[in-house]
N, C-alpha and C positions, 0 to 999 in steps of 0.2 A: 504493500500500500503505501502511496506515495503521500512522505513527511510533507508537514506545513511549513510556510515560508513566510519570509516576510517582503516585502516589493518597495521599495523609495524607488520614486519618478522625481526628480529635482532639475530644475529649470533655474539659471543664475547666471549673473554677472560673469563670462567667462575668465579666466588668469590662470599663470603657469599652477602647478602644485594641487589642483583639484582632485583629477584622480586620485593621488596617493592620501590626498586628506579622508575621502571618501571610502576607500579601503579601511584607513587606518584605524578609520570610526568604527565598522564593523568589527574588524579581528581584534580594537581594544575592549570589545564586550563580548570575545570569545567567539564569532559568528563564521559561519562557514559558508561562503560567498558560491553562489549556485550559477549565477549567470553575472555579467557586469557588462551594459553595453553603454557607450556613450557620443557624445555627437554636438559638436562644435559650429554654428552658424559666423561662419566670421564676419559676415556684411551686418550682422544685427549685436554681433560681441557678445551672445551666449552661449553658455555653457548646457548640454539637456543629460541627465544622466538616468539610467535605469538600474541599478541593485536589486537582484535578490539572493537573499538567503534564508539559511535553517536556523527555524525557528528553537530546536531541539538545543540543550546546550547553552543557548542565548542567555547573557548575565541579566536581561532586563525582562519583564511581560509587557504583555500588549498594552495598554494602557502608557506603561513608561514610556514606550519604543516610540509610541506615536508622538507625546511630548518632546522625549529629549531628539528627537528627528527635527520637528516643525520648530524647535530651540536653534539646532544646530543649522536647518534653511535659512532662520532668520541673521545670524551671523555673516551669511555670506551674501547677503541680499537677493535671496532667490525666494523661490515659493516648493514647497515638496507637497506630495502628495504619499501616502502611507497607507497600504494594502497588505493582506494576509491571504493566502493561498483556497484556505478551505473557505472563505464569504460567497456567499451563493446570493446574490442580490436579487431581491423580487421586482419581477419583470412583467409590462403588461405588454400585449400584441396587438395590434391594432392590425386591421383587417378588411377588405371590401367583399367582391365577389371570388374574387381568383383564389385558389386554396395553394399552389403549389408552393408558395412560401412556407406558409404558418405548417403545413405539412411536413416541410424539410426540417424546420427547427421545430416543432413538438417529438417529432422523431429522433432528432439529433437530443435533447435531453433526455427522453427514455433511454437512450441509449449511453447515458453519462457520459456524451462527447462535451455535453454543452454543463455548465455549472449555475444554472439560473432555478430559482421557481419562478413560476407562471400560477399566481394567484387568479387571473382575469383574462379574458381576451373580450375586447372591443370591438363593435362593427356598428356601421351604417344597413347592412343588409342579414339576412338570416339564415344566407347559403349554408356557411361555416358552423351550425347547430351540430350536424350530427358527430360535425368531427372533432370537435370540443368534449361532446359524451364520449366518442371513444376513448380521448386521452384523457376524461376525467377532472376536464379543466374549464370552470362556470363562463359561461357565457352571457353578457349584456350587450343587448340590440340598442344602439343608440341612435334614431334617427335625425338625419339630414337636410330629408327633404322637407317643405314644408312646416320647418320651423326656422327662426332664424339661429345662424352662427354659434351666436351668443349665449343663447341658450343650451344649446350641444353640448358645448365647451365646457360652459359651467358644470353640466351634470357631469362630464369627463372630467374637469379637477376634481371633483368631490368624489368619485369614485376612485382615481390614481390617490387624495388621500388619506380617503377610507381602509383602503387596502395598504397601504406605506410603500407602493411605487419607487423606486428608484432608480428602474431603467424603463425607458420607451422603445418599441420596436414599432414601424410602420412597414408590417411586411404585406405593401400592396396595397394600402387603405386607401389612397386614391383622393384624398382630398388637401385642399390648403389651407394649413392650419394658421392662426390668427399671428400675429405678432405677441398680443396681448400672450396667448395662451403659452406661447413658448418660451415666453421670458419668467412663468412660471411654472415650468417643469422640470424635471430631471432631468438627465441627458437623454435624446435621440438620435436613434438609426433609423435610416430612411434607405430603400432601395430605390434607386432610381432605372429604369428600363433605356438605358442610353451610356455611351461611353462619355460622359463631362469630363468637359463643358459644349460637345459637341449637342444638338438637338435636345435642347430643353426644354421644359413646357411636357402639353401630351402629344401623344402620336408620332413617338419618336421613330418607330417601326415604318412605318407611313415615310415620314421623311429622308430618312437611312435609303429605303428603297427606290425614291422618287432620286435620290443623287447618288443611285450604283454603287454605296459603299461596298468595298471587299470585304469589313470587319464592322462587327459589332458588337458590343459589350453592354453590361450594365456594372453601375456606380453605387456602393455602399457610402453614405456620407453623415454626418453629423447635421440636424436639423437647426438651421437658424432662422432669422425673420426673413430674408434674403431669398426667395425661393429658388431651388436645387443649385445654390451657392454656398451651402456647406463644408466644413473642412472634410477631404475626402479619406475614406478609410481604406475601400479595399476597391478594386476592379478586376471584369475578367471580360474576356473576348470569347467571340465564335468568328469562324470563316465560314464568308458568304458567297454567290458565286452568280453568275448573270441568269441562272436557271430557276435561282429558289424568287420565290412570289411574297408577297406580305405576310402569307400565312407559314410559311417556312423560318421568316425571321422570325416571328414572334414564337412559332417554336422551339428554335434555337436558345431564343432570347432567354425564355424561362429561364433554363439549364445557366445561363451565367445571371442569372440573376439572384436563383438560388444558391449558387454556390460565392456570390458574392456575399450575399447580407449574412451568409451563414461563418464567412471568413472573419467579416466585420465585426459580427457580434463575439466572434471566438475569441478575436484583438483585445474586444475592449474588456472582456470578462477575466482575460490573464493580465491583464493591465500593462497591456504592451503599447499602448496609444498614447501620444502625446501631443495636446493642440495646443502651438505656439504660431503668433503672426498670420492669424485664417487660416494655418495646414497644419497637417497632423506630421509626425516625425513617428514611423511605424518600426519600434524593437522586437523583429521578432526572427 
């Protein structure tokens, strides 16, 4: 059985000796480092680091680790995120009529591939109800037709609060979220059915077919107020040819969507993503 580890993600102004200081801090508390990845953004003068070490034999308990690392980050004039590998965030999955992405995610959770809890699935259609019953997940129907966006979003915000949700996953939800909603929610991962920044908005496969592209793709990204412009976490591609019609692009695209979303969720759960300057550094 895999041992529990502590994961530090740090971003601070760059200067000589930081790698040594970080490794020394872990070593001074009797820590055994499992992974250490670093990146310097020379243009911004920033140093990014992800260090993971075993908890067994470490000199500090979890609460003390978090406190001491925040103190250490402050000394470096930086910001730190401290997590533990056995933590399983509570996630809400949002979905519309299309089931391929949510089926893939729920199967990966059941297979213990993705370490997270899904106490609720939220949808503006009832098509996914049988899937939720099969996987034993509570389903909540929140209509978006014939009601104002604010009414629907207020109901969803209450559900998120009541269920203590820490992560939102938009698995083909196909609704534009308001700025006010995004500002009040935890981190949100969306799957967009194109290789962003190409073909933003709706019907990207139709647009791709019209342009005669030879590659299509899918993009999983964090949601921000600007539509389809959040920091990119993962992208996948599929080859297409002149013989492919729009249904072929859609079929191939669904495969890329499943893979990109699952990859992004896994990277997020394993704390391998750092967001800075409107983009991501992926330590994988």
